[in-house]
PDB file with SEQRES, HELIX, SHEET and CRYST1 records, atoms N, CA, C and O in Angstrom:
SEQRES   1 A   84  MET ASN LEU GLU ALA LEU LEU ILE PHE LEU ALA ILE GLY          
SEQRES   2 A   84  ALA VAL ALA GLY TRP LEU ALA GLY LEU LEU MET ARG GLY          
SEQRES   3 A   84  GLY GLY PHE GLY LEU LEU GLY ASN ILE VAL ILE GLY VAL          
SEQRES   4 A   84  ILE GLY ALA VAL ILE GLY GLY TYR LEU PHE GLY LEU LEU          
SEQRES   5 A   84  ASN ILE HIS ILE VAL ASN GLY LEU ILE GLY SER ILE ILE          
SEQRES   6 A   84  THR ALA PHE VAL GLY ALA VAL VAL LEU LEU PHE VAL ILE          
SEQRES   7 A   84  GLY LEU PHE LYS ARG ALA                                      
HELIX    1 AA1 LEU A    3  MET A   24  1                                  22    
HELIX    2 AA2 GLY A   30  LEU A   51  1                                  22    
HELIX    3 AA3 LEU A   60  ARG A   83  1                                  24    
CRYST1    1.000    1.000    1.000  90.00  90.00  90.00 P 1           1          
ATOM      1  N   MET A   1      27.297 -15.465   9.505  1.00  0.00           N  
ATOM      2  CA  MET A   1      25.962 -15.663  10.066  1.00  0.00           C  
ATOM      3  C   MET A   1      26.029 -16.594  11.204  1.00  0.00           C  
ATOM      4  O   MET A   1      26.471 -17.741  11.133  1.00  0.00           O  
ATOM      5  N   ASN A   2      25.534 -15.995  12.317  1.00  0.00           N  
ATOM      6  CA  ASN A   2      25.675 -16.758  13.600  1.00  0.00           C  
ATOM      7  C   ASN A   2      24.462 -17.795  13.652  1.00  0.00           C  
ATOM      8  O   ASN A   2      23.588 -17.815  12.786  1.00  0.00           O  
ATOM      9  N   LEU A   3      24.490 -18.586  14.665  1.00  0.00           N  
ATOM     10  CA  LEU A   3      23.594 -19.689  14.937  1.00  0.00           C  
ATOM     11  C   LEU A   3      22.146 -19.213  14.981  1.00  0.00           C  
ATOM     12  O   LEU A   3      21.265 -19.823  14.376  1.00  0.00           O  
ATOM     13  N   GLU A   4      21.924 -18.188  15.655  1.00  0.00           N  
ATOM     14  CA  GLU A   4      20.461 -17.609  15.847  1.00  0.00           C  
ATOM     15  C   GLU A   4      20.025 -17.153  14.484  1.00  0.00           C  
ATOM     16  O   GLU A   4      18.908 -17.532  14.130  1.00  0.00           O  
ATOM     17  N   ALA A   5      20.721 -16.401  13.660  1.00  0.00           N  
ATOM     18  CA  ALA A   5      20.349 -16.064  12.326  1.00  0.00           C  
ATOM     19  C   ALA A   5      19.968 -17.308  11.394  1.00  0.00           C  
ATOM     20  O   ALA A   5      18.932 -17.363  10.732  1.00  0.00           O  
ATOM     21  N   LEU A   6      20.938 -18.284  11.437  1.00  0.00           N  
ATOM     22  CA  LEU A   6      20.672 -19.505  10.796  1.00  0.00           C  
ATOM     23  C   LEU A   6      19.381 -20.253  11.099  1.00  0.00           C  
ATOM     24  O   LEU A   6      18.643 -20.720  10.231  1.00  0.00           O  
ATOM     25  N   LEU A   7      19.179 -20.324  12.420  1.00  0.00           N  
ATOM     26  CA  LEU A   7      17.965 -20.966  12.770  1.00  0.00           C  
ATOM     27  C   LEU A   7      16.654 -20.258  12.372  1.00  0.00           C  
ATOM     28  O   LEU A   7      15.657 -20.864  11.981  1.00  0.00           O  
ATOM     29  N   ILE A   8      16.748 -18.865  12.513  1.00  0.00           N  
ATOM     30  CA  ILE A   8      15.665 -18.047  12.005  1.00  0.00           C  
ATOM     31  C   ILE A   8      15.410 -18.232  10.581  1.00  0.00           C  
ATOM     32  O   ILE A   8      14.263 -18.393  10.165  1.00  0.00           O  
ATOM     33  N   PHE A   9      16.479 -18.215   9.779  1.00  0.00           N  
ATOM     34  CA  PHE A   9      16.400 -18.438   8.360  1.00  0.00           C  
ATOM     35  C   PHE A   9      15.819 -19.749   8.034  1.00  0.00           C  
ATOM     36  O   PHE A   9      14.994 -19.847   7.125  1.00  0.00           O  
ATOM     37  N   LEU A  10      16.212 -20.779   8.739  1.00  0.00           N  
ATOM     38  CA  LEU A  10      15.713 -22.172   8.412  1.00  0.00           C  
ATOM     39  C   LEU A  10      14.172 -22.259   8.844  1.00  0.00           C  
ATOM     40  O   LEU A  10      13.350 -22.910   8.199  1.00  0.00           O  
ATOM     41  N   ALA A  11      13.864 -21.523  10.020  1.00  0.00           N  
ATOM     42  CA  ALA A  11      12.479 -21.564  10.404  1.00  0.00           C  
ATOM     43  C   ALA A  11      11.507 -20.822   9.329  1.00  0.00           C  
ATOM     44  O   ALA A  11      10.441 -21.316   8.961  1.00  0.00           O  
ATOM     45  N   ILE A  12      12.014 -19.572   8.872  1.00  0.00           N  
ATOM     46  CA  ILE A  12      11.219 -18.906   7.828  1.00  0.00           C  
ATOM     47  C   ILE A  12      11.118 -19.775   6.604  1.00  0.00           C  
ATOM     48  O   ILE A  12      10.057 -19.805   5.980  1.00  0.00           O  
ATOM     49  N   GLY A  13      12.079 -20.429   6.254  1.00  0.00           N  
ATOM     50  CA  GLY A  13      12.106 -21.477   5.145  1.00  0.00           C  
ATOM     51  C   GLY A  13      11.063 -22.569   5.286  1.00  0.00           C  
ATOM     52  O   GLY A  13      10.342 -22.949   4.364  1.00  0.00           O  
ATOM     53  N   ALA A  14      11.050 -23.038   6.521  1.00  0.00           N  
ATOM     54  CA  ALA A  14      10.065 -24.176   6.807  1.00  0.00           C  
ATOM     55  C   ALA A  14       8.838 -23.658   6.754  1.00  0.00           C  
ATOM     56  O   ALA A  14       8.088 -24.232   5.964  1.00  0.00           O  
ATOM     57  N   VAL A  15       8.335 -22.642   7.417  1.00  0.00           N  
ATOM     58  CA  VAL A  15       7.029 -21.997   7.304  1.00  0.00           C  
ATOM     59  C   VAL A  15       6.552 -21.674   5.988  1.00  0.00           C  
ATOM     60  O   VAL A  15       5.421 -22.021   5.646  1.00  0.00           O  
ATOM     61  N   ALA A  16       7.364 -20.999   5.173  1.00  0.00           N  
ATOM     62  CA  ALA A  16       7.151 -20.716   3.755  1.00  0.00           C  
ATOM     63  C   ALA A  16       6.931 -21.843   2.881  1.00  0.00           C  
ATOM     64  O   ALA A  16       6.019 -21.837   2.055  1.00  0.00           O  
ATOM     65  N   GLY A  17       7.762 -22.853   3.034  1.00  0.00           N  
ATOM     66  CA  GLY A  17       7.581 -24.259   2.243  1.00  0.00           C  
ATOM     67  C   GLY A  17       6.370 -24.928   2.660  1.00  0.00           C  
ATOM     68  O   GLY A  17       5.687 -25.538   1.837  1.00  0.00           O  
ATOM     69  N   TRP A  18       6.053 -24.856   3.893  1.00  0.00           N  
ATOM     70  CA  TRP A  18       4.787 -25.553   4.425  1.00  0.00           C  
ATOM     71  C   TRP A  18       3.641 -24.951   3.876  1.00  0.00           C  
ATOM     72  O   TRP A  18       2.786 -25.647   3.329  1.00  0.00           O  
ATOM     73  N   LEU A  19       3.511 -23.470   3.984  1.00  0.00           N  
ATOM     74  CA  LEU A  19       2.370 -22.836   3.452  1.00  0.00           C  
ATOM     75  C   LEU A  19       2.201 -23.003   1.965  1.00  0.00           C  
ATOM     76  O   LEU A  19       1.083 -23.206   1.490  1.00  0.00           O  
ATOM     77  N   ALA A  20       3.351 -22.918   1.171  1.00  0.00           N  
ATOM     78  CA  ALA A  20       3.329 -23.086  -0.303  1.00  0.00           C  
ATOM     79  C   ALA A  20       2.918 -24.589  -0.582  1.00  0.00           C  
ATOM     80  O   ALA A  20       2.188 -24.828  -1.545  1.00  0.00           O  
ATOM     81  N   GLY A  21       3.329 -25.512   0.162  1.00  0.00           N  
ATOM     82  CA  GLY A  21       2.889 -26.992  -0.131  1.00  0.00           C  
ATOM     83  C   GLY A  21       1.355 -27.154   0.206  1.00  0.00           C  
ATOM     84  O   GLY A  21       0.692 -27.980  -0.421  1.00  0.00           O  
ATOM     85  N   LEU A  22       0.788 -26.378   1.185  1.00  0.00           N  
ATOM     86  CA  LEU A  22      -0.626 -26.429   1.410  1.00  0.00           C  
ATOM     87  C   LEU A  22      -1.322 -25.830   0.350  1.00  0.00           C  
ATOM     88  O   LEU A  22      -2.418 -26.294   0.036  1.00  0.00           O  
ATOM     89  N   LEU A  23      -0.807 -24.779  -0.304  1.00  0.00           N  
ATOM     90  CA  LEU A  23      -1.621 -24.087  -1.366  1.00  0.00           C  
ATOM     91  C   LEU A  23      -1.528 -24.821  -2.627  1.00  0.00           C  
ATOM     92  O   LEU A  23      -2.522 -25.007  -3.328  1.00  0.00           O  
ATOM     93  N   MET A  24      -0.292 -25.270  -2.954  1.00  0.00           N  
ATOM     94  CA  MET A  24      -0.121 -25.912  -4.332  1.00  0.00           C  
ATOM     95  C   MET A  24      -0.392 -27.342  -4.319  1.00  0.00           C  
ATOM     96  O   MET A  24      -0.708 -27.835  -5.402  1.00  0.00           O  
ATOM     97  N   ARG A  25      -0.334 -28.025  -3.405  1.00  0.00           N  
ATOM     98  CA  ARG A  25      -0.340 -29.534  -3.416  1.00  0.00           C  
ATOM     99  C   ARG A  25      -1.280 -30.064  -2.384  1.00  0.00           C  
ATOM    100  O   ARG A  25      -1.531 -31.269  -2.418  1.00  0.00           O  
ATOM    101  N   GLY A  26      -1.839 -29.298  -1.457  1.00  0.00           N  
ATOM    102  CA  GLY A  26      -2.615 -29.719  -0.378  1.00  0.00           C  
ATOM    103  C   GLY A  26      -2.101 -30.238   0.734  1.00  0.00           C  
ATOM    104  O   GLY A  26      -2.862 -30.698   1.586  1.00  0.00           O  
ATOM    105  N   GLY A  27      -0.793 -30.249   0.899  1.00  0.00           N  
ATOM    106  CA  GLY A  27       0.016 -30.820   2.111  1.00  0.00           C  
ATOM    107  C   GLY A  27       1.391 -30.384   2.068  1.00  0.00           C  
ATOM    108  O   GLY A  27       1.834 -29.818   1.069  1.00  0.00           O  
ATOM    109  N   GLY A  28       2.101 -30.614   3.104  1.00  0.00           N  
ATOM    110  CA  GLY A  28       3.517 -30.171   3.303  1.00  0.00           C  
ATOM    111  C   GLY A  28       4.396 -31.238   2.606  1.00  0.00           C  
ATOM    112  O   GLY A  28       3.881 -32.197   2.031  1.00  0.00           O  
ATOM    113  N   PHE A  29       5.814 -31.038   2.674  1.00  0.00           N  
ATOM    114  CA  PHE A  29       6.700 -31.960   2.135  1.00  0.00           C  
ATOM    115  C   PHE A  29       7.658 -32.597   3.218  1.00  0.00           C  
ATOM    116  O   PHE A  29       8.722 -33.136   2.913  1.00  0.00           O  
ATOM    117  N   GLY A  30       7.186 -32.485   4.504  1.00  0.00           N  
ATOM    118  CA  GLY A  30       8.053 -32.883   5.480  1.00  0.00           C  
ATOM    119  C   GLY A  30       8.997 -31.676   5.839  1.00  0.00           C  
ATOM    120  O   GLY A  30       9.188 -30.723   5.085  1.00  0.00           O  
ATOM    121  N   LEU A  31       9.584 -31.839   7.126  1.00  0.00           N  
ATOM    122  CA  LEU A  31      10.300 -30.709   7.632  1.00  0.00           C  
ATOM    123  C   LEU A  31      11.470 -30.381   6.664  1.00  0.00           C  
ATOM    124  O   LEU A  31      11.661 -29.229   6.274  1.00  0.00           O  
ATOM    125  N   LEU A  32      12.225 -31.401   6.300  1.00  0.00           N  
ATOM    126  CA  LEU A  32      13.427 -30.990   5.325  1.00  0.00           C  
ATOM    127  C   LEU A  32      12.983 -30.493   3.972  1.00  0.00           C  
ATOM    128  O   LEU A  32      13.537 -29.535   3.434  1.00  0.00           O  
ATOM    129  N   GLY A  33      12.024 -31.123   3.451  1.00  0.00           N  
ATOM    130  CA  GLY A  33      11.475 -30.624   2.079  1.00  0.00           C  
ATOM    131  C   GLY A  33      10.901 -29.190   2.330  1.00  0.00           C  
ATOM    132  O   GLY A  33      11.205 -28.280   1.558  1.00  0.00           O  
ATOM    133  N   ASN A  34      10.117 -28.987   3.346  1.00  0.00           N  
ATOM    134  CA  ASN A  34       9.608 -27.626   3.461  1.00  0.00           C  
ATOM    135  C   ASN A  34      10.776 -26.456   3.710  1.00  0.00           C  
ATOM    136  O   ASN A  34      10.612 -25.297   3.331  1.00  0.00           O  
ATOM    137  N   ILE A  35      11.873 -26.880   4.339  1.00  0.00           N  
ATOM    138  CA  ILE A  35      12.941 -26.011   4.442  1.00  0.00           C  
ATOM    139  C   ILE A  35      13.652 -25.624   3.121  1.00  0.00           C  
ATOM    140  O   ILE A  35      13.979 -24.479   2.808  1.00  0.00           O  
ATOM    141  N   VAL A  36      13.843 -26.756   2.390  1.00  0.00           N  
ATOM    142  CA  VAL A  36      14.505 -26.619   1.084  1.00  0.00           C  
ATOM    143  C   VAL A  36      13.644 -25.790   0.141  1.00  0.00           C  
ATOM    144  O   VAL A  36      14.134 -24.844  -0.477  1.00  0.00           O  
ATOM    145  N   ILE A  37      12.318 -26.150   0.022  1.00  0.00           N  
ATOM    146  CA  ILE A  37      11.418 -25.402  -0.844  1.00  0.00           C  
ATOM    147  C   ILE A  37      11.356 -24.027  -0.390  1.00  0.00           C  
ATOM    148  O   ILE A  37      11.370 -23.159  -1.262  1.00  0.00           O  
ATOM    149  N   GLY A  38      11.286 -23.667   0.883  1.00  0.00           N  
ATOM    150  CA  GLY A  38      11.232 -22.303   1.494  1.00  0.00           C  
ATOM    151  C   GLY A  38      12.490 -21.449   1.316  1.00  0.00           C  
ATOM    152  O   GLY A  38      12.394 -20.256   1.027  1.00  0.00           O  
ATOM    153  N   VAL A  39      13.673 -22.059   1.488  1.00  0.00           N  
ATOM    154  CA  VAL A  39      14.850 -21.357   1.241  1.00  0.00           C  
ATOM    155  C   VAL A  39      15.083 -21.087  -0.254  1.00  0.00           C  
ATOM    156  O   VAL A  39      15.395 -19.944  -0.588  1.00  0.00           O  
ATOM    157  N   ILE A  40      14.960 -22.017  -1.142  1.00  0.00           N  
ATOM    158  CA  ILE A  40      14.955 -21.747  -2.595  1.00  0.00           C  
ATOM    159  C   ILE A  40      13.883 -20.663  -2.930  1.00  0.00           C  
ATOM    160  O   ILE A  40      14.172 -19.708  -3.651  1.00  0.00           O  
ATOM    161  N   GLY A  41      12.776 -20.809  -2.453  1.00  0.00           N  
ATOM    162  CA  GLY A  41      11.710 -19.812  -2.545  1.00  0.00           C  
ATOM    163  C   GLY A  41      11.998 -18.427  -2.196  1.00  0.00           C  
ATOM    164  O   GLY A  41      11.538 -17.488  -2.847  1.00  0.00           O  
ATOM    165  N   ALA A  42      12.864 -18.262  -1.027  1.00  0.00           N  
ATOM    166  CA  ALA A  42      13.119 -16.934  -0.632  1.00  0.00           C  
ATOM    167  C   ALA A  42      14.099 -16.444  -1.674  1.00  0.00           C  
ATOM    168  O   ALA A  42      14.014 -15.267  -2.027  1.00  0.00           O  
ATOM    169  N   VAL A  43      15.002 -17.215  -2.191  1.00  0.00           N  
ATOM    170  CA  VAL A  43      15.952 -16.644  -3.198  1.00  0.00           C  
ATOM    171  C   VAL A  43      15.148 -16.147  -4.514  1.00  0.00           C  
ATOM    172  O   VAL A  43      15.366 -15.055  -5.040  1.00  0.00           O  
ATOM    173  N   ILE A  44      14.272 -17.002  -4.943  1.00  0.00           N  
ATOM    174  CA  ILE A  44      13.422 -16.758  -6.116  1.00  0.00           C  
ATOM    175  C   ILE A  44      12.485 -15.553  -5.855  1.00  0.00           C  
ATOM    176  O   ILE A  44      12.348 -14.704  -6.736  1.00  0.00           O  
ATOM    177  N   GLY A  45      11.804 -15.448  -4.613  1.00  0.00           N  
ATOM    178  CA  GLY A  45      10.978 -14.305  -4.279  1.00  0.00           C  
ATOM    179  C   GLY A  45      11.797 -13.098  -4.140  1.00  0.00           C  
ATOM    180  O   GLY A  45      11.288 -12.050  -4.536  1.00  0.00           O  
ATOM    181  N   GLY A  46      12.930 -13.067  -3.667  1.00  0.00           N  
ATOM    182  CA  GLY A  46      13.705 -11.972  -3.513  1.00  0.00           C  
ATOM    183  C   GLY A  46      14.148 -11.400  -5.008  1.00  0.00           C  
ATOM    184  O   GLY A  46      14.145 -10.202  -5.292  1.00  0.00           O  
ATOM    185  N   TYR A  47      14.482 -12.334  -5.800  1.00  0.00           N  
ATOM    186  CA  TYR A  47      14.883 -12.027  -7.101  1.00  0.00           C  
ATOM    187  C   TYR A  47      13.687 -11.322  -7.884  1.00  0.00           C  
ATOM    188  O   TYR A  47      13.851 -10.297  -8.546  1.00  0.00           O  
ATOM    189  N   LEU A  48      12.496 -11.963  -7.743  1.00  0.00           N  
ATOM    190  CA  LEU A  48      11.352 -11.483  -8.509  1.00  0.00           C  
ATOM    191  C   LEU A  48      10.789 -10.190  -7.960  1.00  0.00           C  
ATOM    192  O   LEU A  48      10.352  -9.346  -8.743  1.00  0.00           O  
ATOM    193  N   PHE A  49      10.778  -9.997  -6.681  1.00  0.00           N  
ATOM    194  CA  PHE A  49      10.366  -8.677  -5.974  1.00  0.00           C  
ATOM    195  C   PHE A  49      11.356  -7.563  -6.452  1.00  0.00           C  
ATOM    196  O   PHE A  49      10.933  -6.436  -6.712  1.00  0.00           O  
ATOM    197  N   GLY A  50      12.582  -7.865  -6.557  1.00  0.00           N  
ATOM    198  CA  GLY A  50      13.596  -7.027  -7.017  1.00  0.00           C  
ATOM    199  C   GLY A  50      13.392  -6.616  -8.434  1.00  0.00           C  
ATOM    200  O   GLY A  50      13.444  -5.448  -8.819  1.00  0.00           O  
ATOM    201  N   LEU A  51      13.157  -7.643  -9.174  1.00  0.00           N  
ATOM    202  CA  LEU A  51      12.925  -7.366 -10.564  1.00  0.00           C  
ATOM    203  C   LEU A  51      11.769  -6.521 -10.869  1.00  0.00           C  
ATOM    204  O   LEU A  51      11.841  -5.658 -11.744  1.00  0.00           O  
ATOM    205  N   LEU A  52      10.627  -6.747 -10.135  1.00  0.00           N  
ATOM    206  CA  LEU A  52       9.435  -5.991 -10.460  1.00  0.00           C  
ATOM    207  C   LEU A  52       9.475  -4.683  -9.443  1.00  0.00           C  
ATOM    208  O   LEU A  52       8.464  -3.994  -9.310  1.00  0.00           O  
ATOM    209  N   ASN A  53      10.557  -4.417  -8.818  1.00  0.00           N  
ATOM    210  CA  ASN A  53      10.700  -3.228  -7.891  1.00  0.00           C  
ATOM    211  C   ASN A  53       9.627  -3.123  -6.913  1.00  0.00           C  
ATOM    212  O   ASN A  53       9.123  -2.038  -6.621  1.00  0.00           O  
ATOM    213  N   ILE A  54       9.253  -4.281  -6.378  1.00  0.00           N  
ATOM    214  CA  ILE A  54       8.295  -4.279  -5.284  1.00  0.00           C  
ATOM    215  C   ILE A  54       8.971  -4.361  -3.980  1.00  0.00           C  
ATOM    216  O   ILE A  54       9.845  -5.211  -3.813  1.00  0.00           O  
ATOM    217  N   HIS A  55       8.630  -3.526  -3.018  1.00  0.00           N  
ATOM    218  CA  HIS A  55       9.282  -3.410  -1.691  1.00  0.00           C  
ATOM    219  C   HIS A  55       8.302  -3.886  -0.717  1.00  0.00           C  
ATOM    220  O   HIS A  55       7.228  -3.300  -0.586  1.00  0.00           O  
ATOM    221  N   ILE A  56       8.637  -5.006   0.034  1.00  0.00           N  
ATOM    222  CA  ILE A  56       7.876  -5.671   1.032  1.00  0.00           C  
ATOM    223  C   ILE A  56       8.453  -5.140   2.361  1.00  0.00           C  
ATOM    224  O   ILE A  56       9.674  -5.047   2.485  1.00  0.00           O  
ATOM    225  N   VAL A  57       7.702  -4.825   3.254  1.00  0.00           N  
ATOM    226  CA  VAL A  57       8.036  -4.373   4.680  1.00  0.00           C  
ATOM    227  C   VAL A  57       9.145  -5.401   5.179  1.00  0.00           C  
ATOM    228  O   VAL A  57       8.960  -6.614   5.079  1.00  0.00           O  
ATOM    229  N   ASN A  58      10.219  -4.899   5.682  1.00  0.00           N  
ATOM    230  CA  ASN A  58      11.220  -5.738   6.219  1.00  0.00           C  
ATOM    231  C   ASN A  58      10.768  -6.428   7.500  1.00  0.00           C  
ATOM    232  O   ASN A  58       9.796  -5.946   8.082  1.00  0.00           O  
ATOM    233  N   GLY A  59      11.290  -7.364   7.937  1.00  0.00           N  
ATOM    234  CA  GLY A  59      11.035  -8.137   9.124  1.00  0.00           C  
ATOM    235  C   GLY A  59      10.587  -9.570   8.919  1.00  0.00           C  
ATOM    236  O   GLY A  59      10.772 -10.128   7.838  1.00  0.00           O  
ATOM    237  N   LEU A  60      10.018 -10.154   9.909  1.00  0.00           N  
ATOM    238  CA  LEU A  60       9.725 -11.503   9.970  1.00  0.00           C  
ATOM    239  C   LEU A  60       8.553 -11.791   8.836  1.00  0.00           C  
ATOM    240  O   LEU A  60       8.649 -12.674   7.984  1.00  0.00           O  
ATOM    241  N   ILE A  61       7.582 -11.013   8.957  1.00  0.00           N  
ATOM    242  CA  ILE A  61       6.350 -11.196   8.082  1.00  0.00           C  
ATOM    243  C   ILE A  61       6.690 -10.970   6.601  1.00  0.00           C  
ATOM    244  O   ILE A  61       6.264 -11.715   5.719  1.00  0.00           O  
ATOM    245  N   GLY A  62       7.486  -9.897   6.365  1.00  0.00           N  
ATOM    246  CA  GLY A  62       7.999  -9.632   5.014  1.00  0.00           C  
ATOM    247  C   GLY A  62       8.753 -10.739   4.399  1.00  0.00           C  
ATOM    248  O   GLY A  62       8.610 -11.083   3.226  1.00  0.00           O  
ATOM    249  N   SER A  63       9.652 -11.342   5.333  1.00  0.00           N  
ATOM    250  CA  SER A  63      10.547 -12.448   4.882  1.00  0.00           C  
ATOM    251  C   SER A  63       9.645 -13.656   4.499  1.00  0.00           C  
ATOM    252  O   SER A  63       9.847 -14.276   3.455  1.00  0.00           O  
ATOM    253  N   ILE A  64       8.662 -13.973   5.346  1.00  0.00           N  
ATOM    254  CA  ILE A  64       7.832 -15.099   5.053  1.00  0.00           C  
ATOM    255  C   ILE A  64       7.004 -14.979   3.843  1.00  0.00           C  
ATOM    256  O   ILE A  64       6.791 -15.952   3.120  1.00  0.00           O  
ATOM    257  N   ILE A  65       6.508 -13.746   3.594  1.00  0.00           N  
ATOM    258  CA  ILE A  65       5.776 -13.376   2.458  1.00  0.00           C  
ATOM    259  C   ILE A  65       6.639 -13.556   1.211  1.00  0.00           C  
ATOM    260  O   ILE A  65       6.166 -14.138   0.235  1.00  0.00           O  
ATOM    261  N   THR A  66       7.860 -13.091   1.202  1.00  0.00           N  
ATOM    262  CA  THR A  66       8.802 -13.145   0.015  1.00  0.00           C  
ATOM    263  C   THR A  66       9.098 -14.569  -0.198  1.00  0.00           C  
ATOM    264  O   THR A  66       8.995 -15.020  -1.339  1.00  0.00           O  
ATOM    265  N   ALA A  67       9.487 -15.395   0.865  1.00  0.00           N  
ATOM    266  CA  ALA A  67       9.837 -16.827   0.653  1.00  0.00           C  
ATOM    267  C   ALA A  67       8.582 -17.544   0.135  1.00  0.00           C  
ATOM    268  O   ALA A  67       8.712 -18.396  -0.745  1.00  0.00           O  
ATOM    269  N   PHE A  68       7.404 -17.251   0.622  1.00  0.00           N  
ATOM    270  CA  PHE A  68       6.157 -17.982   0.295  1.00  0.00           C  
ATOM    271  C   PHE A  68       5.887 -17.725  -1.160  1.00  0.00           C  
ATOM    272  O   PHE A  68       5.589 -18.650  -1.915  1.00  0.00           O  
ATOM    273  N   VAL A  69       5.983 -16.522  -1.548  1.00  0.00           N  
ATOM    274  CA  VAL A  69       5.731 -16.209  -3.048  1.00  0.00           C  
ATOM    275  C   VAL A  69       6.661 -16.909  -3.919  1.00  0.00           C  
ATOM    276  O   VAL A  69       6.248 -17.421  -4.960  1.00  0.00           O  
ATOM    277  N   GLY A  70       7.815 -16.971  -3.596  1.00  0.00           N  
ATOM    278  CA  GLY A  70       8.940 -17.560  -4.337  1.00  0.00           C  
ATOM    279  C   GLY A  70       8.734 -19.091  -4.315  1.00  0.00           C  
ATOM    280  O   GLY A  70       8.946 -19.793  -5.304  1.00  0.00           O  
ATOM    281  N   ALA A  71       8.347 -19.521  -3.231  1.00  0.00           N  
ATOM    282  CA  ALA A  71       8.170 -21.117  -3.150  1.00  0.00           C  
ATOM    283  C   ALA A  71       6.874 -21.551  -3.914  1.00  0.00           C  
ATOM    284  O   ALA A  71       6.803 -22.684  -4.391  1.00  0.00           O  
ATOM    285  N   VAL A  72       5.860 -20.663  -4.029  1.00  0.00           N  
ATOM    286  CA  VAL A  72       4.680 -21.030  -4.862  1.00  0.00           C  
ATOM    287  C   VAL A  72       5.078 -21.071  -6.325  1.00  0.00           C  
ATOM    288  O   VAL A  72       4.673 -21.939  -7.099  1.00  0.00           O  
ATOM    289  N   VAL A  73       5.986 -19.970  -6.693  1.00  0.00           N  
ATOM    290  CA  VAL A  73       6.358 -19.920  -8.090  1.00  0.00           C  
ATOM    291  C   VAL A  73       7.286 -21.258  -8.432  1.00  0.00           C  
ATOM    292  O   VAL A  73       7.164 -21.867  -9.494  1.00  0.00           O  
ATOM    293  N   LEU A  74       8.158 -21.606  -7.470  1.00  0.00           N  
ATOM    294  CA  LEU A  74       8.978 -22.685  -7.675  1.00  0.00           C  
ATOM    295  C   LEU A  74       8.099 -23.950  -7.790  1.00  0.00           C  
ATOM    296  O   LEU A  74       8.318 -24.748  -8.701  1.00  0.00           O  
ATOM    297  N   LEU A  75       7.195 -24.140  -6.970  1.00  0.00           N  
ATOM    298  CA  LEU A  75       6.248 -25.453  -7.016  1.00  0.00           C  
ATOM    299  C   LEU A  75       5.373 -25.379  -8.270  1.00  0.00           C  
ATOM    300  O   LEU A  75       5.038 -26.454  -8.767  1.00  0.00           O  
ATOM    301  N   PHE A  76       4.952 -24.212  -8.856  1.00  0.00           N  
ATOM    302  CA  PHE A  76       4.356 -24.099  -9.914  1.00  0.00           C  
ATOM    303  C   PHE A  76       5.183 -24.530 -11.248  1.00  0.00           C  
ATOM    304  O   PHE A  76       4.751 -25.274 -12.129  1.00  0.00           O  
ATOM    305  N   VAL A  77       6.400 -23.937 -11.214  1.00  0.00           N  
ATOM    306  CA  VAL A  77       7.268 -24.394 -12.383  1.00  0.00           C  
ATOM    307  C   VAL A  77       7.572 -25.964 -12.235  1.00  0.00           C  
ATOM    308  O   VAL A  77       7.561 -26.691 -13.229  1.00  0.00           O  
ATOM    309  N   ILE A  78       7.811 -26.392 -11.108  1.00  0.00           N  
ATOM    310  CA  ILE A  78       8.122 -27.847 -10.910  1.00  0.00           C  
ATOM    311  C   ILE A  78       6.850 -28.666 -11.423  1.00  0.00           C  
ATOM    312  O   ILE A  78       6.989 -29.716 -12.050  1.00  0.00           O  
ATOM    313  N   GLY A  79       5.709 -28.167 -11.145  1.00  0.00           N  
ATOM    314  CA  GLY A  79       4.425 -28.955 -11.601  1.00  0.00           C  
ATOM    315  C   GLY A  79       4.318 -28.861 -13.130  1.00  0.00           C  
ATOM    316  O   GLY A  79       3.767 -29.776 -13.741  1.00  0.00           O  
ATOM    317  N   LEU A  80       4.798 -27.842 -13.750  1.00  0.00           N  
ATOM    318  CA  LEU A  80       4.739 -27.754 -15.198  1.00  0.00           C  
ATOM    319  C   LEU A  80       5.604 -28.758 -15.845  1.00  0.00           C  
ATOM    320  O   LEU A  80       5.239 -29.316 -16.881  1.00  0.00           O  
ATOM    321  N   PHE A  81       6.829 -29.033 -15.233  1.00  0.00           N  
ATOM    322  CA  PHE A  81       7.711 -29.999 -15.904  1.00  0.00           C  
ATOM    323  C   PHE A  81       7.342 -31.393 -15.443  1.00  0.00           C  
ATOM    324  O   PHE A  81       7.624 -32.328 -16.192  1.00  0.00           O  
ATOM    325  N   LYS A  82       6.773 -31.619 -14.351  1.00  0.00           N  
ATOM    326  CA  LYS A  82       6.182 -32.925 -13.941  1.00  0.00           C  
ATOM    327  C   LYS A  82       5.138 -33.358 -14.885  1.00  0.00           C  
ATOM    328  O   LYS A  82       5.067 -34.541 -15.216  1.00  0.00           O  
ATOM    329  N   ARG A  83       4.295 -32.436 -15.353  1.00  0.00           N  
ATOM    330  CA  ARG A  83       3.077 -32.854 -16.257  1.00  0.00           C  
ATOM    331  C   ARG A  83       3.534 -33.066 -17.652  1.00  0.00           C  
ATOM    332  O   ARG A  83       2.949 -33.833 -18.417  1.00  0.00           O  
ATOM    333  N   ALA A  84       4.668 -32.325 -18.003  1.00  0.00           N  
ATOM    334  CA  ALA A  84       5.087 -32.534 -19.421  1.00  0.00           C  
ATOM    335  C   ALA A  84       5.756 -33.801 -19.737  1.00  0.00           C  
ATOM    336  O   ALA A  84       6.125 -34.034 -20.888  1.00  0.00           O  
TER     337      ALA A  84                                                      
END                                                                             
């Protein structure tokens, strides 16, 4: 992975984490927190969409959607454990 691909990957993670934070909590988690949530969300979203055999259009928007859905699922699960 070259530097450009890494920066794009981190930017997608930051956007997806920020959007998920707005939806689930009403605010972001800071730059580093958004990146971590978004990157982990991208892995979860890719796994879930593969498991459900859902194909999202490749590209920047598809990557952000996949990471966003995974980040929302991640924050939902974390919220369940925090309340318990």
